[in-house]
Structures are given as structure tokens and as C-alpha cells.
C-alpha positions in Angstrom: -1.2 -17.6 135.0 -2.6 -20.2 137.8 -5.4 -22.8 136.0 -7.1 -22.6 139.2 -6.7 -18.8 140.4 -9.9 -19.3 142.9 -8.9 -21.9 144.8 -5.1 -21.3 144.7 -5.6 -17.9 146.1 -7.9 -19.4 148.7 -4.7 -21.3 149.7 -2.8 -18.5 149.0 -4.3 -15.9 151.9 -7.4 -17.7 153.3 -9.2 -14.4 153.1 -7.3 -11.6 153.3 -9.1 -7.8 153.8 -6.1 -5.0 153.1 -7.3 -2.1 154.6 -4.6 1.2 153.4 -3.0 3.3 156.0 -0.9 5.3 153.9 1.8 3.7 153.3 1.2 0.5 155.3 -1.4 -2.3 154.9 -3.6 -3.2 157.7 -4.5 -7.0 157.0 -7.1 -9.0 158.2 -6.6 -12.8 158.8 -9.3 -15.5 157.5 -9.3 -19.5 157.7 -6.4 -21.0 156.0 -6.9 -24.4 154.3 -5.7 -27.8 155.2 -3.2 -29.6 153.1 -1.0 -32.4 153.5 2.1 -31.8 155.6 2.4 -30.1 159.3 4.9 -28.2 159.6 7.0 -26.9 163.1 4.9 -25.0 164.9 5.5 -21.8 166.7 5.8 -21.3 170.7 2.5 -21.4 172.1 1.7 -17.8 173.1 -1.1 -16.7 176.0 -3.6 -14.3 174.7 -6.0 -13.6 177.6 -5.6 -13.3 181.7 -6.2 -15.8 183.8 -9.7 -17.4 184.2 -10.5 -14.1 181.9 -9.6 -11.8 184.7 -12.9 -12.8 186.9 -10.6 -14.1 189.7 -11.5 -16.9 192.5 -14.9 -15.6 193.2 -16.5 -17.1 196.2 -14.7 -19.8 196.3 -11.3 -18.7 196.9 -9.3 -20.7 194.5 -9.4 -22.4 190.6 -9.7 -26.1 191.8 -13.2 -26.6 190.4 -12.8 -24.2 187.3 -12.4 -25.7 184.0 -12.7 -24.7 180.8 -15.6 -26.2 178.3 -16.3 -26.0 175.0 -15.2 -23.7 172.3 -16.7 -23.0 168.7 -16.2 -20.4 166.1 -19.2 -18.4 164.6 -19.9 -15.1 162.6 -16.0 -14.5 162.7 -15.8 -15.1 166.4 -14.3 -17.8 168.8 -16.4 -18.4 171.5 -15.0 -20.2 174.7 -17.2 -21.5 177.4 -15.8 -22.1 181.1 -16.8 -22.6 184.3 -16.1 -20.2 187.2 -17.3 -21.0 190.8 -20.3 -21.6 192.2 -21.2 -18.2 192.9 -20.5 -17.1 189.0 -21.3 -20.2 187.0 -21.4 -20.7 183.1 -19.6 -18.0 181.5 -19.2 -17.9 178.1 -16.5 -15.3 175.9 -16.0 -14.3 172.6 -13.0 -12.4 170.4 -14.3 -9.1 169.9 -16.0 -8.9 166.7 -13.3 -7.5 164.1 -10.8 -9.3 166.8 -9.7 -11.8 164.5 -5.9 -12.4 165.9 -6.8 -11.7 169.7 -3.7 -11.1 171.7 -4.3 -9.5 175.0 -7.3 -9.5 177.4 -9.4 -6.5 176.2 -9.8 -8.6 172.7 -12.4 -10.3 174.6 -15.9 -9.7 176.0 -18.2 -11.8 178.0 -21.6 -12.5 176.7 -23.5 -14.9 178.8 -24.4 -13.1 182.0 -26.4 -11.3 183.2 -26.6 -9.1 186.3 -23.9 -12.1 187.8 -26.8 -14.3 186.6 -25.5 -16.6 183.7 -27.8 -15.9 180.3 -30.1 -14.5 183.2 -30.9 -17.4 185.2 -30.1 -17.3 189.1 -31.5 -20.7 189.6 -29.4 -22.9 192.4 -29.6 -25.9 194.3 -27.4 -26.6 197.4 -25.8 -23.3 196.2 -25.1 -24.3 192.9 -26.3 -22.3 189.9 -28.5 -24.5 187.8 -25.7 -22.9 185.0 -22.7 -24.2 186.2 -20.7 -24.5 182.9 -21.2 -24.6 179.1 -21.7 -28.1 178.0 -21.7 -27.6 174.7 -21.4 -25.1 171.6 -22.8 -25.3 168.3 -24.3 -23.4 165.4 -27.2 -24.5 163.7 -29.8 -22.7 161.1 -27.3 -19.8 161.4 -27.9 -19.7 165.1 -25.1 -20.2 168.1 -26.7 -22.6 170.3 -25.5 -23.3 173.8 -25.7 -25.9 176.2 -25.4 -25.5 180.2 -24.7 -28.4 182.7 -25.5 -28.5 186.4 -22.6 -28.7 189.0 -21.6 -31.1 191.3 -24.4 -33.6 192.3 -27.2 -31.4 191.8 -30.0 -32.1 189.5 -31.8 -29.5 188.2 -31.7 -30.1 184.4 -29.8 -28.9 181.8 -30.7 -25.9 179.7 -30.4 -25.1 176.1 -30.0 -21.4 174.9 -29.7 -19.8 171.6 -28.6 -16.6 169.7 -28.6 -15.2 166.6 -25.7 -13.0 167.1 -23.9 -14.9 170.0 -23.9 -11.2 171.6 -25.2 -10.3 175.3 -28.5 -10.2 176.1 -29.4 -11.8 173.1 -30.1 -15.7 174.1 -33.3 -16.9 174.7 -33.8 -20.8 176.1 -35.4 -23.4 173.5 -36.0 -26.2 176.2 -37.5 -26.8 179.7 -34.9 -27.9 181.8 -33.5 -31.3 181.7 -36.1 -31.9 178.6 -38.5 -32.5 181.3 -36.4 -34.6 183.5 -33.7 -32.9 185.8 -31.6 -36.1 186.3 -30.6 -34.9 182.5 -27.7 -32.6 184.3 -25.1 -32.8 181.3 -25.9 -32.0 177.4 -22.6 -32.6 175.9 -21.0 -32.2 172.2 -24.0 -31.3 170.0 -23.4 -32.8 166.8 -24.9 -31.9 163.1 -26.3 -34.8 161.6 -28.7 -35.6 158.2 -30.1 -32.0 158.9 -30.8 -32.3 162.8 -28.9 -31.0 165.9 -28.6 -33.7 168.5 -26.6 -33.9 171.4 -25.8 -36.5 174.6 -26.9 -36.2 178.2 -25.8 -37.6 181.7 -28.4 -39.2 183.2 -27.7 -41.7 186.2 -31.5 -42.8 186.6 -32.5 -43.6 183.0 -29.5 -44.0 181.3 -27.8 -41.5 178.4 -30.1 -40.1 176.5 -29.8 -38.5 173.0 -31.9 -35.5 172.3 -32.3 -33.8 168.7 -34.2 -31.1 167.0 -34.5 -30.6 163.0 -35.9 -26.8 163.5 -34.2 -25.8 167.2 -37.6 -25.3 168.2 -39.2 -29.2 169.0 -36.6 -32.0 170.5 -37.2 -35.6 170.4 -35.2 -38.3 172.4 -34.1 -40.6 169.6 -32.3 -43.4 171.9 -33.4 -45.3 174.8 -32.0 -44.5 178.2 -28.4 -45.6 177.9 -28.4 -46.9 174.8 -30.9 -49.9 175.5 -32.1 -52.2 172.7 -36.0 -51.8 173.7 -35.8 -49.9 176.8 -33.5 -47.8 179.1 -30.5 -49.5 180.1 -29.1 -47.5 183.3 -25.9 -48.8 183.2 -24.8 -46.3 180.3 -24.8 -43.3 182.0 -23.3 -40.8 180.2 -22.5 -39.2 176.8 -18.9 -37.5 176.5 -18.5 -36.8 172.7 -20.0 -36.9 169.4 -18.7 -37.2 165.7 -20.2 -37.9 161.9 -17.7 -40.2 159.8 -18.8 -41.5 157.0 -22.6 -40.9 157.0 -22.9 -42.0 160.7 -23.4 -40.4 163.7 -21.0 -41.5 166.9 -21.2 -40.8 170.5 -19.0 -41.8 173.0 -20.0 -43.3 176.6 -19.6 -44.0 179.7 -20.8 -47.1 181.6 -21.2 -47.6 185.3 -20.0 -51.5 185.3 -18.0 -52.0 181.7 -16.0 -49.3 180.9 -16.2 -47.3 177.6 -18.1 -47.6 174.8 -19.0 -46.3 171.4 -22.3 -46.4 169.6 -23.3 -45.2 165.8 -26.1 -44.8 163.9 -27.0 -44.2 160.3 -30.4 -42.2 160.6 -32.5 -40.0 162.9 -36.1 -39.9 160.8 -37.6 -42.7 162.5 -38.9 -42.1 166.1 -36.5 -44.9 168.0 -33.6 -45.0 165.6 -31.1 -48.5 166.2 -28.0 -47.6 167.6 -25.0 -50.4 167.2 -22.3 -50.6 169.5 -19.2 -50.6 167.7 -16.3 -50.4 170.3 -16.1 -52.0 174.2 -13.0 -50.5 176.2 -11.5 -52.9 178.7 -12.0 -52.6 182.6 -11.2 -49.4 184.1 -11.4 -47.6 180.5 -14.3 -45.4 182.0 -14.9 -43.2 178.4 -14.8 -43.1 174.8 -13.9 -39.5 173.6 -14.2 -39.0 169.4 -10.8 -37.2 168.4 -11.9 -36.6 164.8 -10.7 -38.0 161.2 -7.9 -37.8 159.2 -7.4 -39.0 155.7 -10.5 -41.6 155.8 -9.6 -42.8 159.6 -11.8 -42.5 162.4 -9.4 -42.1 165.9 -11.0 -42.2 169.0 -9.1 -42.2 172.6 -9.7 -44.7 175.5 -8.0 -43.9 178.9 -6.7 -46.6 180.6 -5.7 -46.3 184.5 -1.8 -47.7 185.0 -1.1 -47.2 181.4 -2.2 -44.0 180.2 -4.2 -43.0 177.3 -5.0 -44.9 174.4 -5.2 -43.7 171.0 -7.2 -46.2 167.9 -8.7 -45.5 164.6 -10.6 -47.1 162.5 -11.2 -47.1 158.3 -14.9 -47.9 158.9 -16.2 -47.4 162.5 -17.4 -51.3 162.5 -16.7 -53.4 165.5 -14.0 -55.5 164.7 -12.2 -52.7 162.7 -10.1 -50.8 165.5 -6.5 -50.6 166.1 -4.1 -48.9 168.5 -2.0 -46.5 166.7 0.5 -45.3 170.1 2.3 -45.9 172.5 0.5 -46.7 175.9 0.2 -42.6 177.4 1.9 -41.7 174.2 5.2 -42.1 175.4 4.8 -44.8 177.7 4.3 -41.8 180.9 1.0 -43.4 182.4 0.9 -39.5 183.3 -0.9 -38.7 180.1 -3.9 -40.1 181.0 -6.8 -39.1 178.6 -8.3 -36.2 176.9 -11.3 -34.1 177.2 -14.4 -33.4 175.1 -12.9 -31.5 171.9 -9.3 -31.7 173.0 -8.2 -33.1 169.4 -8.9 -31.2 166.0 -7.7 -31.4 162.4 -5.0 -28.2 161.7 -3.0 -28.0 158.6 -3.3 -31.6 157.2 -2.3 -33.3 160.8 -4.7 -34.6 163.8 -3.7 -32.8 166.9 -4.4 -34.2 170.4 -4.1 -32.1 173.5 -2.8 -35.2 176.3 -4.4 -34.4 179.8 -1.1 -34.3 182.5 -1.8 -33.2 186.3 1.4 -33.8 186.8 3.4 -32.2 184.5 1.2 -30.3 182.2 -0.7 -30.9 179.4 0.8 -32.2 176.3 -0.1 -31.6 172.6 0.7 -34.6 170.1 0.0 -34.5 166.4 0.1 -37.0 163.8 0.1 -36.9 159.5 -1.3 -40.4 160.0 2.0 -41.6 158.4 2.8 -45.4 159.7 6.0 -46.0 161.6 8.7 -48.5 160.3 7.1 -51.0 162.2 3.7 -50.9 160.3 1.7 -51.0 163.6 1.8 -47.5 165.2 1.4 -44.0 163.7 4.5 -41.3 163.7 3.7 -38.9 166.8 5.5 -36.1 167.9 5.0 -33.4 170.4 4.2 -29.8 169.9 5.6 -27.3 172.4 6.6 -28.1 175.7 4.5 -29.8 178.5 1.7 -27.5 180.0 2.2 -25.3 176.8 4.6 -22.4 178.8 2.8 -23.4 182.6 2.9 -26.5 183.7 -0.7 -25.9 185.6 -2.4 -25.9 182.8 -3.7 -29.8 183.1 -6.2 -30.1 180.3 -6.9 -28.1 176.8 -9.5 -28.2 173.9 -8.3 -27.3 170.5 -9.6 -25.3 167.6 -8.0 -23.7 164.8 -9.0 -19.7 164.1 -7.9 -17.6 161.4 -4.8 -19.7 160.8 -3.9 -20.0 164.5 -4.5 -23.2 166.5 -6.2 -22.2 169.7 -5.6 -24.4 172.8 -8.7 -23.2 175.9 -6.8 -24.7 179.3 -8.0 -25.3 182.5 -5.6 -24.5 185.2 -5.9 -24.4 188.6 -3.5 -22.2 189.7 -4.3 -18.7 187.9 -7.1 -19.9 186.1 -8.6 -20.6 182.2 -6.2 -19.6 179.6 -6.3 -19.1 176.0 -3.0 -20.1 174.3 -2.2 -19.8 170.6 0.6 -21.8 168.0 1.0 -21.3 164.5 1.9 -24.3 162.6 2.6 -22.9 158.8 1.1 -24.8 155.7 3.8 -25.7 153.7 4.9 -27.3 150.3 8.1 -29.0 149.3 9.2 -29.8 145.7 12.3 -31.1 143.7 13.5 -28.6 141.3 15.5 -29.8 138.1 17.0 -26.6 136.6 15.4 -23.5 135.2 11.5 -23.0 134.8 8.4 -22.8 136.1 6.9 -24.6 139.7 3.8 -24.3 140.5 3.2 -25.0 144.5 -0.4 -25.4 144.5 -0.7 -26.0 148.0 0.1 -22.5 149.6 -0.9 -20.4 146.3 2.8 -19.2 144.6 4.2 -20.0 141.4 8.3 -19.5 141.1 10.1 -19.8 138.0 13.7 -19.9 137.9 16.3 -18.1 135.9 19.2 -18.3 137.6 21.0 -20.6 140.4 17.6 -23.1 140.7 18.4 -25.2 144.0 17.6 -28.9 144.7 14.4 -28.8 146.7 12.8 -25.5 147.5 9.9 -25.5 150.7 7.5 -23.0 150.5 5.6 -22.2 153.5 2.5 -19.9 154.8 2.4 -18.4 158.1 -0.4 -16.5 159.4 1.4 -13.5 162.0 3.8 -11.0 161.1 7.6 -12.5 161.7 10.1 -11.5 161.7 9.1 -8.4 163.3 6.1 -9.8 165.0 2.5 -9.2 165.2 2.7 -4.9 165.5 0.0 -2.5 165.4 1.8 0.2 163.1 2.1 -3.2 160.7 -0.3 -6.0 161.0 0.3 -7.9 158.2 -1.5 -11.3 158.7 0.3 -13.6 156.2 3.9 -13.7 155.3 6.1 -16.8 152.9 8.9 -18.3 153.6 11.3 -20.1 150.9 13.7 -22.3 152.1 15.8 -23.8 149.2 17.9 -26.9 150.0 21.3 -27.1 149.8 21.2 -23.7 151.7 22.4 -21.3 151.4 21.4 -21.1 147.7 21.6 -18.1 145.8 19.0 -17.8 143.2 16.8 -15.1 140.8 13.3 -16.1 140.4 10.1 -14.7 139.5 7.5 -15.0 141.9 3.9 -15.3 141.3 1.3 -14.8 144.4 -2.6 -15.1 144.1 -5.9 -13.2 145.9 -9.6 -13.8 145.7 -11.5 -10.5 145.0 -13.7 -10.8 147.9 -10.9 -10.2 150.2 -10.8 -6.4 148.8 -14.5 -5.6 148.8 -14.3 -4.0 152.4 -10.6 -2.1 151.8 -9.9 1.3 150.3 -7.7 -0.2 148.2 -7.4 -0.6 144.2 -6.3 -4.4 143.2 -3.8 -3.1 140.9 -2.0 -0.8 143.6 -0.8 -4.6 145.3 2.6 -5.5 145.0 4.8 -7.7 146.9 7.8 -6.9 149.5 10.8 -8.6 150.8 12.3 -9.1 153.9 15.8 -7.7 154.1 17.7 -9.0 157.1 20.7 -6.5 156.5 18.1 -3.7 156.5 15.8 -4.9 159.1 12.9 -3.6 157.3 10.6 -4.6 154.7 12.1 -3.8 150.7 9.4 -3.3 147.9 9.3 -5.1 144.5 10.8 -2.4 142.6 8.3 -0.5 140.0 9.6 -1.6 136.9 9.6 -5.3 138.2 5.5 -5.5 139.1 3.3 -6.7 137.5 -0.8 -7.5 138.2 -2.8 -10.0 136.3 -6.4 -9.1 137.3 -7.7 -11.5 135.2 -5.7 -14.5 137.0 -5.7 -12.3 140.3 -2.0 -13.0 140.8 0.7 -10.4 141.8 4.0 -10.9 140.2 7.7 -10.0 141.4 10.4 -10.3 138.2 13.9 -11.5 138.4 13.7 -11.1 142.2 16.3 -12.1 144.6 16.4 -15.4 146.9 14.9 -13.7 150.0 13.6 -15.6 152.7 10.4 -13.7 153.7 7.6 -12.1 151.2 4.6 -10.4 151.8 2.1 -8.4 150.3 1.9 -4.0 150.7 -0.3 -1.9 148.6 -0.5 2.1 148.1 -3.2 4.5 149.8 -6.0 4.8 147.2 -7.1 8.2 148.6 -6.1 10.9 151.4 -6.7 9.8 155.2 -10.7 11.8 155.0 -11.7 10.2 152.0 -10.7 7.0 152.9 -12.2 7.4 156.3 -15.7 8.1 154.3 -15.0 5.5 152.2 -14.9 3.1 154.9 -18.2 5.0 156.5 -19.8 4.0 153.3 -18.8 0.5 152.5 -18.6 -0.4 155.7 -22.0 1.0 157.0 -19.9 3.1 159.9 -22.8 5.7 160.2 -21.9 6.8 163.8 -18.4 7.6 161.9 -20.2 9.8 159.2 -22.2 11.6 161.9 -19.4 12.6 163.4 -17.2 13.7 160.6 -20.5 15.7 158.9 -20.7 17.4 162.6 -16.8 17.9 162.5 -17.1 19.7 158.8 -20.0 22.0 160.1 -18.5 23.0 162.8 -14.9 23.8 161.0 -16.9 25.7 158.5 -19.2 27.6 161.4 -16.1 28.5 163.3 -14.5 29.7 159.9 -17.4 31.9 158.9 -17.8 33.2 162.0 -13.9 34.1 162.4 -14.4 35.8 158.9 -17.4 37.7 160.2 -15.3 39.1 163.1 -12.3 40.4 160.6 -14.9 41.4 158.2 
């Protein structure tokens, strides 16, 4: 029924797993695909306890404790942080199997070992060598974490890796500071041409770029401070990195000349050539690489007294950069800067967390569309300042399983994890009855009566309008928005799925069916059995002659009785502990029954 069933299926559900629970369907979300239109976002919801409940430690406040780095690995969201000097670097992750964390119990710490980060208790002037997580990256199926020194200490950075990300699985892969204690930070690890690379802070010789091709042997791939033939101690820090148009970029800070941006096209040689492709105005102390959108590379440059400037380039060349925002996003100089990983592409737009210590961090987004003037792009703020808490002053952003997460610094209550959902959408003009495909969201509608002039189909994570409830955790739902509204229509609805979405579920694919939200009954109403079809070849689920209800999702019939489904889950998912307990329970029940029969005999 779809010409591109697999790709449309990916767009439709992004990887759902359906688990029967009597009449309900337990669904596990997975990443959604990007598309070209951004939709209104939900409010920012807090999904942890401030500072993960660690408290203020010996410092008795949160003023020096910040969020650092975030990444996804093997189905979990990882968050690096700085606790106080007595606690040092901390690394948290969403617990395996928890793909949409909602509370503190959905998180676990994976880097502490008897209160020593990664098992290392070394200190200088009371500050741990592993003061905070500086970078996270996945390379050769391992998760890598770099740690930085705190304050003015020079203990040398460390890099650890793990094949699982779990506690007690981390091993160091470098000597401290790559042999120099002056390398006190190691930021924004990037993958380029088979190498894993990051940049240091070094106030003695200048910032250094270190890379590895195997995770074991590391080599310096620049002269300190990006000097042409030798060290240049004026360029002291690498802040962020990015790969764009087959080139590796690092944004740097000069002690004398402000913000700088360098790039190289190769790492094979012992001393790759680095070209300076951007120089900021005086006082613009750093360049943060924000990411790419529609063929443009975006960077952010703070300018004291004016606020944050955002520039973009189609090539990255020195003369190609143009500013595409108003200073401070809306003329507010308190919107001063952003941070490493403070931006991300999500569902067809570029989102930027703009730091603000006065009223709270602000998240802005653009789809790259130029304003009528033709010089600046359109920007819109997503949610309120502070994301629900005015003390959230910085944030890092990353999509995870259909949601956009913000990892904030908060000097009043500790770091917060907040998230929003900004759904995928596709809008089409309709021309009467007939078949219309909404490829972006993996849906097809065939109108038989009352086709509207325009229809927008939006795909959300979550379980509105009832909320994310344990008893009915629907991971995706569709919303049909006709224009003009309200429009009464009758249509055949078809949604798609992928076969791997069902491999871990005790559900027969043929049992899948569509349900619609009835606002009057305030419940999900199944498509009548006589109007359901399921095409196994194209992997699509259809409800024929359906009324124009706003909300739709997918349900299924349970395949087996509860004990049979539990046994199925044991065998398929390797849950041997449950199998042992199940068998022991059966044995105990049989023994008890035998004893009772004997006693009654």
C-alpha cells in the first residue's frame, strides 16, 4: 500500500515495541526521524530530582556545580555533571529499559566507586582530579568519557571507556594529561575519518588536539594553540567541535584575540594543517559550534554588552560567515552565550539553549527560513525562560526517543533534567475525495466524505490526552488537524510499522488495530472489527470509513494467557531469573498439591 513501506514505517513509529498486558498495549518508544517542519512544543517537564539528590556536599551550596556533556549509548541517555569538590565528576544514565524517564528512580549513577569518581581519589588543593565530566562519545562500540580538573589545579585530564556504560566497567586509556598535567580540560570528542578527537585547555603551550584511531594509542594532531610550525600559547582552550562537509572544526579561545575557529580536512599526517576560518571581535572569547541545518554550519559567538551572536556559513570558509540573529536573540544582552552541546538538530529545526543568568536559560529554534528582510532567519522561543525554573541558567540539549532533553545548571537547587516534545508534522492541501499520502509521518488517508481544504497530521511521543500512565503507556499518537475547523469527514486511515518493532513482544502482528480518542467518552475506542484490515506485506494497519476523530494510536489483542506470555518473555528476552522463579513456583505448587492429596488420601 505504501511505495516505501520500510522508510515510512520508520517515520510512523520510529521503533515501537508492543508488549501485551491483557487488553492494553505496552509500548516502548525509540527515536523519531527528522523532517522539515517544526510543530509547537509541550511545556518543559522536570524528570529528575535536583542534582540527582546528591545534595550540596561539603561546599553547602550548588554555585560551582554544573551540567557537563550528554550522549546516548545502548539505549540509555547519559548525563555528565560536576558535583562539589568532595564528590567530583558524576555520570548518570537512564536505567536500561527506561526509554522515557519521568522521575528520579528512572536514573542510576555509573561512575562513582566508593565516592571516588571512576575509582580515582587523587586531589590537588582539595579538588579531585576527576572534577567533572568534560566529554562523552561513542567510538568502536565503547562509550568514552573524559574528565577535567577543577579550579586552577593542573593534574592532567583523564579518559575512560566502557563496553557497557555500567558502574565498575570503566578503564583509563591515557596517562594523565597525555603526559602533561597542563592539559586540564579535554572537550567535545568528535569522530572524523576513523579517528576520535578532542581538544584541550593548556595555558602553557596552547590548546592541543589529541586523536586515536583504535582507542589505545593517542597522538597530538596539532601544534599547541594551532601554531603553524610550533606552539602558539596565545590560543589556550578548545571549547567545541563539529564535523561538517568533510572537515573537522574546533572552536577555540585566544587570550588576546578573542573567538577563533579552525578546521582541517585530514588527520593521516603527523602534523595536519589547520586553517583559521573565523575570527571574532575583541571580547568575543569563544566559538561554540551549534550544528548543521539544510546545508549551513551554525556557530555562536558571545559579545559582551550585546549578547549572543549566531552566524552561519554554507562552506565554512573564512569570508562566508553571516550573522543570522538579532544580538541576544531579541535584543536582550542578558542572553549572553551558549555552552558546549548547547544546541542540537531535532525534528527539522535547530534548537539553541541561550544562557541567561538573570531570568533563566532560553531555548530558541529556527528552521533556517529567512525573514522578509532576507538577512536574518526566523527564530522562535520554545517555552518560558528558565524552562520552568528561573534558576536554570545554562542548558545542554539532545533528542532521545522522540523527546528533546535539556540538562541544566542550577545554582539554587542543583542540575535538572527537563524535556519537551515537539512533534513531527506534515500538512497537505486536499482537493476533494481521494487518497493522500503523508510520507513524513508514515500515514495515508483516503477521504470518502467531507474532505477538508487542508489537513495536518502530527506525530507525538507520549500518551496525551490521558497523560503517560503506567496502566496505559502509549508511546506514540497521531493528531489530525483539519482546516477549516471543525470539519466533519469520513476517511480510511492507514499507519505503518516495522517488523523489528514486534520481535520482543508476545503479540501476533495480525492482532494490531487502530483506536481513536473519544472526547465525549474520555476513552480510547477501537476501530470496529469489521472495518479493520492488516497488510502483512506492506506492514500497515488500516481502519476503514473512520470518523474524523482528532487522536489515533495503535493497540493489540493479548496473544496468550498471562503465565504463557511471561514464559514467552523469558525465552525471547533471556530473562532466566524469571524462568527459574517461575519453575520454582510451579514445583512448589505441585509439591504442595501432592502433600495435600497424600494427607487427604
